[in-house]
Backbone as JSON Lines, residues from 0, in Angstrom:
{"i":0,"aa":"X","n":[-4.02,25.28,8.42],"ca":[-3.51,23.95,8.6],"c":[-4.16,23.01,7.6]}
{"i":1,"aa":"X","n":[-3.38,22.02,7.19],"ca":[-3.79,21.08,6.17],"c":[-4.16,19.73,6.77]}
{"i":2,"aa":"X","n":[-5.06,19.73,7.74],"ca":[-5.46,18.46,8.34],"c":[-6.18,17.61,7.3]}
{"i":3,"aa":"X","n":[-5.86,16.32,7.31],"ca":[-6.49,15.32,6.44],"c":[-6.38,15.65,4.97]}
{"i":4,"aa":"X","n":[-5.33,16.35,4.59],"ca":[-5.1,16.68,3.19],"c":[-3.97,15.83,2.67]}
{"i":5,"aa":"X","n":[-4.26,14.95,1.7],"ca":[-3.23,14.06,1.19],"c":[-2.63,14.67,-0.06]}
{"i":6,"aa":"X","n":[-1.39,14.32,-0.31],"ca":[-0.73,14.68,-1.56],"c":[-0.03,16.03,-1.52]}
{"i":7,"aa":"X","n":[0.78,16.23,-2.5],"ca":[1.54,17.46,-2.65],"c":[0.99,18.22,-3.84]}
{"i":8,"aa":"X","n":[1.11,19.55,-3.81],"ca":[0.52,20.34,-4.86],"c":[1.47,20.7,-5.97]}
{"i":9,"aa":"X","n":[2.77,20.77,-5.7],"ca":[3.8,21.05,-6.68],"c":[3.56,22.39,-7.39]}
{"i":10,"aa":"X","n":[2.82,23.29,-6.79],"ca":[2.62,24.6,-7.39],"c":[1.77,24.58,-8.66]}
{"i":11,"aa":"X","n":[0.93,23.59,-8.79],"ca":[0.14,23.45,-10.01],"c":[-1.36,23.31,-9.66]}
{"i":12,"aa":"X","n":[-2.18,23.66,-10.64],"ca":[-3.63,23.48,-10.44],"c":[-3.95,21.99,-10.65]}
{"i":13,"aa":"X","n":[-5.12,21.59,-10.3],"ca":[-5.47,20.17,-10.22],"c":[-5.22,19.38,-11.49]}
{"i":14,"aa":"X","n":[-5.72,19.81,-12.61],"ca":[-5.57,19.09,-13.85],"c":[-4.12,18.96,-14.3]}
{"i":15,"aa":"X","n":[-3.39,20.04,-14.17],"ca":[-1.98,20.0,-14.58],"c":[-1.15,19.14,-13.61]}
{"i":16,"aa":"X","n":[-1.54,19.17,-12.36],"ca":[-0.85,18.33,-11.35],"c":[-1.07,16.84,-11.66]}
{"i":17,"aa":"X","n":[-2.31,16.46,-11.94],"ca":[-2.6,15.06,-12.29],"c":[-1.83,14.62,-13.51]}
{"i":18,"aa":"X","n":[-1.79,15.46,-14.52],"ca":[-1.07,15.16,-15.74],"c":[0.43,15.03,-15.46]}
{"i":19,"aa":"X","n":[0.95,15.9,-14.63],"ca":[2.36,15.89,-14.27],"c":[2.72,14.59,-13.54]}
{"i":20,"aa":"X","n":[1.91,14.19,-12.59],"ca":[2.17,12.98,-11.82],"c":[2.0,11.74,-12.71]}
{"i":21,"aa":"X","n":[1.02,11.72,-13.6],"ca":[0.85,10.61,-14.53],"c":[2.06,10.51,-15.48]}
{"i":22,"aa":"X","n":[2.59,11.63,-15.89],"ca":[3.79,11.62,-16.72],"c":[5.0,11.06,-15.99]}
{"i":23,"aa":"X","n":[5.15,11.43,-14.72],"ca":[6.24,10.86,-13.95],"c":[6.08,9.36,-13.79]}
{"i":24,"aa":"X","n":[4.87,8.9,-13.51],"ca":[4.64,7.47,-13.36],"c":[4.93,6.74,-14.66]}
{"i":25,"aa":"X","n":[4.49,7.29,-15.76],"ca":[4.75,6.68,-17.07],"c":[6.22,6.62,-17.38]}
{"i":26,"aa":"X","n":[6.97,7.66,-17.09],"ca":[8.41,7.66,-17.31],"c":[9.12,6.62,-16.43]}
{"i":27,"aa":"X","n":[8.69,6.48,-15.2],"ca":[9.26,5.49,-14.32],"c":[9.04,4.09,-14.84]}
{"i":28,"aa":"X","n":[7.84,3.83,-15.3],"ca":[7.53,2.48,-15.82],"c":[8.3,2.2,-17.1]}
{"i":29,"aa":"X","n":[8.4,3.2,-17.99],"ca":[9.12,3.0,-19.26],"c":[10.6,2.8,-19.06]}
{"i":30,"aa":"X","n":[11.24,3.56,-18.16],"ca":[12.67,3.55,-18.01],"c":[13.19,2.66,-16.86]}
{"i":31,"aa":"X","n":[12.32,2.29,-15.94],"ca":[12.76,1.47,-14.83],"c":[13.31,2.23,-13.67]}
{"i":32,"aa":"X","n":[13.87,3.4,-13.92],"ca":[14.37,4.29,-12.84],"c":[14.43,5.7,-13.4]}
{"i":33,"aa":"X","n":[14.16,6.65,-12.54],"ca":[14.27,8.07,-12.91],"c":[14.92,8.84,-11.79]}
{"i":34,"aa":"X","n":[15.55,9.93,-12.13],"ca":[16.15,10.86,-11.16],"c":[15.24,12.03,-11.07]}
{"i":35,"aa":"X","n":[14.79,12.33,-9.87],"ca":[13.83,13.46,-9.64],"c":[14.01,13.97,-8.21]}
{"i":36,"aa":"X","n":[13.15,14.83,-7.79],"ca":[13.26,15.36,-6.43],"c":[12.66,14.37,-5.45]}
{"i":37,"aa":"X","n":[13.04,14.46,-4.17],"ca":[12.52,13.55,-3.14],"c":[11.0,13.66,-3.04]}
{"i":38,"aa":"X","n":[10.47,14.87,-3.09],"ca":[9.03,15.05,-2.94],"c":[8.26,14.37,-4.08]}
{"i":39,"aa":"X","n":[8.77,14.5,-5.3],"ca":[8.12,13.84,-6.43],"c":[8.19,12.34,-6.3]}
{"i":40,"aa":"X","n":[9.36,11.84,-5.92],"ca":[9.53,10.37,-5.76],"c":[8.58,9.86,-4.68]}
{"i":41,"aa":"X","n":[8.47,10.54,-3.57],"ca":[7.59,10.09,-2.5],"c":[6.11,10.15,-2.91]}
{"i":42,"aa":"X","n":[5.78,11.06,-3.81],"ca":[4.41,11.2,-4.25],"c":[4.0,10.05,-5.19]}
{"i":43,"aa":"X","n":[4.92,9.65,-6.08],"ca":[4.52,8.64,-7.1],"c":[4.73,7.22,-6.62]}
{"i":44,"aa":"X","n":[5.54,7.01,-5.59],"ca":[5.83,5.64,-5.14],"c":[4.57,4.84,-4.77]}
{"i":45,"aa":"X","n":[3.7,5.33,-3.88],"ca":[2.5,4.53,-3.54],"c":[1.57,4.31,-4.73]}
{"i":46,"aa":"X","n":[1.52,5.3,-5.61],"ca":[0.6,5.17,-6.75],"c":[1.07,4.08,-7.7]}
{"i":47,"aa":"X","n":[2.39,4.04,-7.98],"ca":[2.91,3.03,-8.9],"c":[2.84,1.65,-8.25]}
{"i":48,"aa":"X","n":[3.1,1.59,-6.93],"ca":[3.02,0.29,-6.26],"c":[1.58,-0.28,-6.31]}
{"i":49,"aa":"X","n":[0.6,0.54,-6.17],"ca":[-0.78,0.09,-6.27],"c":[-1.09,-0.43,-7.67]}
{"i":50,"aa":"X","n":[-0.51,0.24,-8.69],"ca":[-0.74,-0.22,-10.07],"c":[-0.04,-1.59,-10.31]}
{"i":51,"aa":"X","n":[1.14,-1.76,-9.73],"ca":[1.82,-3.05,-9.86],"c":[1.02,-4.14,-9.2]}
{"i":52,"aa":"X","n":[0.48,-3.86,-8.03],"ca":[-0.36,-4.83,-7.31],"c":[-1.58,-5.2,-8.13]}
{"i":53,"aa":"X","n":[-2.18,-4.23,-8.78],"ca":[-3.33,-4.52,-9.64],"c":[-2.92,-5.34,-10.83]}
{"i":54,"aa":"X","n":[-1.77,-5.01,-11.43],"ca":[-1.3,-5.73,-12.62],"c":[-0.9,-7.17,-12.31]}
{"i":55,"aa":"X","n":[-0.53,-7.47,-11.07],"ca":[-0.16,-8.81,-10.7],"c":[-1.3,-9.79,-10.8]}
{"i":56,"aa":"X","n":[-2.53,-9.31,-10.77],"ca":[-3.7,-10.21,-10.86],"c":[-3.81,-10.85,-12.24]}
{"i":57,"aa":"X","n":[-3.25,-10.18,-13.27],"ca":[-3.22,-10.73,-14.63],"c":[-4.63,-11.12,-15.14]}
{"i":58,"aa":"X","n":[-5.6,-10.22,-14.99],"ca":[-6.91,-10.49,-15.56],"c":[-7.36,-9.26,-16.34]}
{"i":59,"aa":"X","n":[-8.5,-9.37,-16.96],"ca":[-9.0,-8.31,-17.81],"c":[-9.29,-7.03,-17.06]}
{"i":60,"aa":"X","n":[-9.83,-7.15,-15.87],"ca":[-10.15,-5.98,-15.08],"c":[-8.89,-5.23,-14.7]}
{"i":61,"aa":"X","n":[-7.82,-5.94,-14.43],"ca":[-6.55,-5.28,-14.11],"c":[-6.03,-4.52,-15.31]}
{"i":62,"aa":"X","n":[-6.14,-5.09,-16.48],"ca":[-5.66,-4.41,-17.68],"c":[-6.49,-3.16,-17.96]}
{"i":63,"aa":"X","n":[-7.81,-3.26,-17.76],"ca":[-8.62,-2.08,-18.0],"c":[-8.31,-0.97,-17.0]}
{"i":64,"aa":"X","n":[-8.01,-1.35,-15.75],"ca":[-7.63,-0.36,-14.73],"c":[-6.34,0.34,-15.15]}
{"i":65,"aa":"X","n":[-5.35,-0.41,-15.61],"ca":[-4.08,0.19,-16.04],"c":[-4.28,1.09,-17.24]}
{"i":66,"aa":"X","n":[-5.09,0.69,-18.17],"ca":[-5.31,1.52,-19.39],"c":[-6.04,2.79,-19.04]}
{"i":67,"aa":"X","n":[-6.84,2.78,-17.98],"ca":[-7.57,4.01,-17.61],"c":[-6.68,5.0,-16.91]}
{"i":68,"aa":"X","n":[-5.56,4.53,-16.31],"ca":[-4.72,5.4,-15.51],"c":[-3.37,5.69,-16.14]}
{"i":69,"aa":"X","n":[-2.95,4.96,-17.16],"ca":[-1.67,5.13,-17.78],"c":[-1.8,5.18,-19.28]}
{"i":70,"aa":"X","n":[-0.79,5.76,-19.98],"ca":[-0.76,5.66,-21.42],"c":[-0.65,4.2,-21.83]}
{"i":71,"aa":"X","n":[-1.09,3.89,-23.03],"ca":[-1.2,2.5,-23.47],"c":[0.15,1.77,-23.43]}
{"i":72,"aa":"X","n":[1.2,2.42,-23.88],"ca":[2.52,1.79,-23.94],"c":[3.0,1.41,-22.51]}
{"i":73,"aa":"X","n":[2.83,2.3,-21.56],"ca":[3.23,2.04,-20.19],"c":[2.38,0.98,-19.54]}
{"i":74,"aa":"X","n":[1.1,1.01,-19.85],"ca":[0.2,0.01,-19.26],"c":[0.57,-1.38,-19.71]}
{"i":75,"aa":"X","n":[0.86,-1.55,-21.0],"ca":[1.25,-2.86,-21.52],"c":[2.55,-3.33,-20.97]}
{"i":76,"aa":"X","n":[3.54,-2.42,-20.82],"ca":[4.81,-2.81,-20.28],"c":[4.65,-3.24,-18.8]}
{"i":77,"aa":"X","n":[3.88,-2.5,-18.04],"ca":[3.67,-2.87,-16.63],"c":[2.93,-4.23,-16.51]}
{"i":78,"aa":"X","n":[1.95,-4.46,-17.36],"ca":[1.15,-5.69,-17.27],"c":[1.96,-6.89,-17.73]}
{"i":79,"aa":"X","n":[2.7,-6.78,-18.85],"ca":[3.35,-7.94,-19.44],"c":[4.78,-8.15,-18.98]}
{"i":80,"aa":"X","n":[5.52,-7.12,-18.6],"ca":[6.93,-7.29,-18.27],"c":[7.22,-7.09,-16.76]}
{"i":81,"aa":"X","n":[6.7,-6.05,-16.16],"ca":[7.08,-5.69,-14.81],"c":[6.31,-6.51,-13.77]}
{"i":82,"aa":"X","n":[5.01,-6.6,-13.88],"ca":[4.19,-7.32,-12.89],"c":[4.55,-8.79,-12.72]}
{"i":83,"aa":"X","n":[4.83,-9.55,-13.79],"ca":[5.19,-10.94,-13.61],"c":[6.49,-11.15,-12.79]}
{"i":84,"aa":"X","n":[7.39,-10.16,-12.8],"ca":[8.62,-10.27,-12.0],"c":[8.32,-10.27,-10.53]}
{"i":85,"aa":"X","n":[7.22,-9.63,-10.11],"ca":[6.9,-9.5,-8.7],"c":[5.73,-10.38,-8.29]}
{"i":86,"aa":"X","n":[5.48,-11.46,-9.01],"ca":[4.33,-12.35,-8.74],"c":[4.39,-12.91,-7.33]}
{"i":87,"aa":"X","n":[5.58,-13.23,-6.85],"ca":[5.68,-13.85,-5.5],"c":[6.05,-12.86,-4.43]}
{"i":88,"aa":"X","n":[6.11,-11.58,-4.76],"ca":[6.5,-10.56,-3.76],"c":[5.25,-9.87,-3.23]}
{"i":89,"aa":"X","n":[5.18,-9.65,-1.92],"ca":[3.99,-9.1,-1.28],"c":[3.85,-7.57,-1.44]}
{"i":90,"aa":"X","n":[4.94,-6.9,-1.61],"ca":[4.89,-5.43,-1.75],"c":[6.31,-4.88,-1.77]}
{"i":91,"aa":"X","n":[6.45,-3.57,-1.79],"ca":[7.76,-2.95,-1.77],"c":[8.46,-3.14,-3.14]}
{"i":92,"aa":"X","n":[7.79,-2.74,-4.2],"ca":[8.34,-2.92,-5.56],"c":[9.31,-1.82,-5.94]}
{"i":93,"aa":"X","n":[9.26,-0.69,-5.26],"ca":[10.12,0.45,-5.59],"c":[11.02,0.82,-4.43]}
{"i":94,"aa":"X","n":[12.14,1.44,-4.77],"ca":[13.02,1.99,-3.75],"c":[13.35,3.41,-4.12]}
{"i":95,"aa":"X","n":[13.52,4.25,-3.1],"ca":[13.94,5.62,-3.28],"c":[15.32,5.74,-2.65]}
{"i":96,"aa":"X","n":[16.28,6.13,-3.48],"ca":[17.66,6.32,-3.05],"c":[17.93,7.83,-3.03]}
{"i":97,"aa":"X","n":[18.15,8.36,-1.83],"ca":[18.42,9.79,-1.74],"c":[19.86,10.06,-2.11]}
{"i":98,"aa":"X","n":[20.11,11.1,-2.91],"ca":[21.43,11.42,-3.34],"c":[21.91,12.67,-2.65]}
{"i":99,"aa":"X","n":[23.21,12.95,-2.75],"ca":[23.8,14.11,-2.08],"c":[23.64,15.35,-2.97]}
{"i":100,"aa":"X","n":[23.08,15.19,-4.15],"ca":[22.96,16.31,-5.1],"c":[21.75,17.13,-4.73]}
{"i":101,"aa":"X","n":[21.92,18.45,-4.82],"ca":[20.8,19.38,-4.68],"c":[20.72,20.18,-5.94]}
{"i":102,"aa":"X","n":[19.48,20.55,-6.33],"ca":[19.28,21.33,-7.51],"c":[19.79,22.75,-7.25]}
{"i":103,"aa":"X","n":[20.5,23.31,-8.19],"ca":[21.19,24.58,-7.95],"c":[20.2,25.77,-7.75]}
{"i":104,"aa":"X","n":[19.19,25.83,-8.53],"ca":[18.32,27.04,-8.51],"c":[17.49,27.15,-7.25]}
{"i":105,"aa":"X","n":[17.01,25.98,-6.69],"ca":[16.12,26.08,-5.55],"c":[16.55,25.14,-4.4]}
{"i":106,"aa":"X","n":[17.69,24.5,-4.53],"ca":[18.25,23.63,-3.52],"c":[17.31,22.46,-3.12]}
{"i":107,"aa":"X","n":[16.54,21.99,-4.13],"ca":[15.68,20.82,-3.89],"c":[16.54,19.55,-3.83]}
{"i":108,"aa":"X","n":[16.28,18.7,-2.86],"ca":[17.01,17.49,-2.71],"c":[16.62,16.5,-3.83]}
{"i":109,"aa":"X","n":[17.62,15.87,-4.41],"ca":[17.36,14.94,-5.53],"c":[17.38,13.52,-5.01]}
{"i":110,"aa":"X","n":[16.66,12.64,-5.72],"ca":[16.61,11.25,-5.38],"c":[16.44,10.44,-6.66]}
{"i":111,"aa":"X","n":[16.74,9.15,-6.53],"ca":[16.54,8.23,-7.64],"c":[15.47,7.23,-7.18]}
{"i":112,"aa":"X","n":[14.45,7.05,-8.01],"ca":[13.41,6.06,-7.7],"c":[13.5,4.98,-8.76]}
{"i":113,"aa":"X","n":[13.5,3.72,-8.31],"ca":[13.71,2.61,-9.24],"c":[12.97,1.37,-8.73]}
{"i":114,"aa":"X","n":[12.75,0.44,-9.68],"ca":[12.15,-0.84,-9.3],"c":[13.23,-1.67,-8.65]}
{"i":115,"aa":"X","n":[12.8,-2.44,-7.64],"ca":[13.74,-3.31,-6.88],"c":[14.15,-4.46,-7.76]}
């Protein structure tokens, strides 16, 4: 049993899993919306929302936090373009829209995750 175990493993070892999730987060920030599986979308949603909340503070510490967790291009886009849009919003910056499409090879449910 996996009591008190957070997160999904996605069939990867720790380092590759972190890199995979960071790549998904970066793609979401760069494109504004991505199509992926439901499990992946549910995994990255709270992480990206926490980064948006940090970026809303618009101070040096927030920028350093973003740069430590995201590639430089994504961090700057999140800090300068995305976070100011949500300055007056308390939370819920992302939405997950479940689609009727399933992946053919493993029947994984697909979803679209996007900024509100």
